[in-house]
Residue, then its C-alpha position, 0 to 999 in steps of 0.5 A: m761874188n757873196r752878198d758882202t762883197i757885193l756890198g763892198l763894191p764902191s761903184m759899178p760896174a763889179a768887174s772894174p768900178s768906175y770910180p773908188r770910195g771917197p773922199y776925193r782929193f784934187i791937186d793943181r785944179e785950175y780954174m777959169i771962170i768967166v762972169y756975165e750978166s744974163d737974163p733973169a727969166a733964164i736964169r730962173a727958169a734954169v733954177p729949180e725951186p725952192l732954191e732962188p736966184d740971188g737976184s745979181n742976174t749973174v752967172l758963171y762960166e767955168w772951165i776947170r783943169m785937173p791934172d791930179s784927181s785922185g780916183f777920177g785921174n786927168y780931165t778937163e770940165s766946162g759948164i755954167v754955175i748959176p748964184c742963188r740963195w738957199q734959205g738965205e744963205t748964198v750958194n751956188f747952183t750947177a746947172q750945166m757940167y761937160l767933161d772928157d773922163e768917164p769916172p768923174i761923169s759916173g761918180g758925179r752924176e751917181i753921188w752928188g748928181f752933177p749934170k755931167k755930159f761927155a764932151q770935149p773941153k779944153l783950158e790952155v795958155a796960148s802965148d799971153t791968153l788963157t783959153g777955154t775951149l768947148h766943143y760937143a758933138g764935134q761943134m764949138v759951143a763955147i769960148g772964153t778968154m782972159a789976159f794970162k795972170h794979168a793982176t792979183s786978185p782982190g783979197g788974194v788967196e785968203a779971199m779966194a780960198k773963203g769963196m771956195g768954201k760957199t755950198q754948192i748945190n745941183l739937182k740929183i735925178i736918178p730913176d728906178v727900174d720901171g723909169s720913174q724916179k727913184i731919187c729927185q733931190l737937191v744935194a749940198y756939198n762944201l768943198t774943203d781942205i783948201t789951198i790956193k796956189g795963186s789967184w788972179v783977176s782980168p778983163a775976159r771975153l766969152h762967146l757961147i753957141p747954140h746947141v740942141n744937146a750942150p745948151v749953154a747958149d740958152l742963158p744968154l750973155k749981155r755983159v761980161v762982168g770979168g775973168k777970174h784965174f786960180i789954181a788950188d789943192l781941195t777935197l770934194p767930200h760926200g754930199r748931204v740932201l737939202h730937200d727930197y722932192l718925192k717928200g713933198 
């Protein structure tokens, strides 16, 4: 390989790159999001400064089914998102994420700093119930349920599309060859070209089980607020740096 060939590679390994160049298009991406109230001290501990929790003391526990993802394939994801504020703007911070497919784990961590780890999440309809589960290292660590298409969400697809356009933020940490931090940033992105194909709400239930390597229960569940279920087509573009910790 010559220099031009090397610089033209989209990702590692050179013999068969894990993912192509973006942006990345998702078709029929299905979400179940259970909103719950948690402990404000635990939320503050999970949110990196200078981000600030939004004061609602709520956490979003998500399952996302992605059957058609350009460059990434067919996979499912589950994890925790925390509503925050960045310089007065309402944003979401992705705190933990678990999925079952290598390309989006590599790409998510290397490009945007998504906190992705390999696990076995599942989102499926069982009779009249939308059911999400997460297993890590053979152990159940989360289960969520809500009634299937119980009621149309307030504001319909228009309101959901607007909410999906909110700024999302990740903490990106990549070490140098000597083990010191090479990249340490808050990275932001905004989903684009969003089409909501259906959006529903219902009562929901959520159970989180302590696990050392999938610590979703570290943000304890005090009260379930409710569940959201929606299906969307969207594009994930590249991100931008909001804050560089290595520059002070």
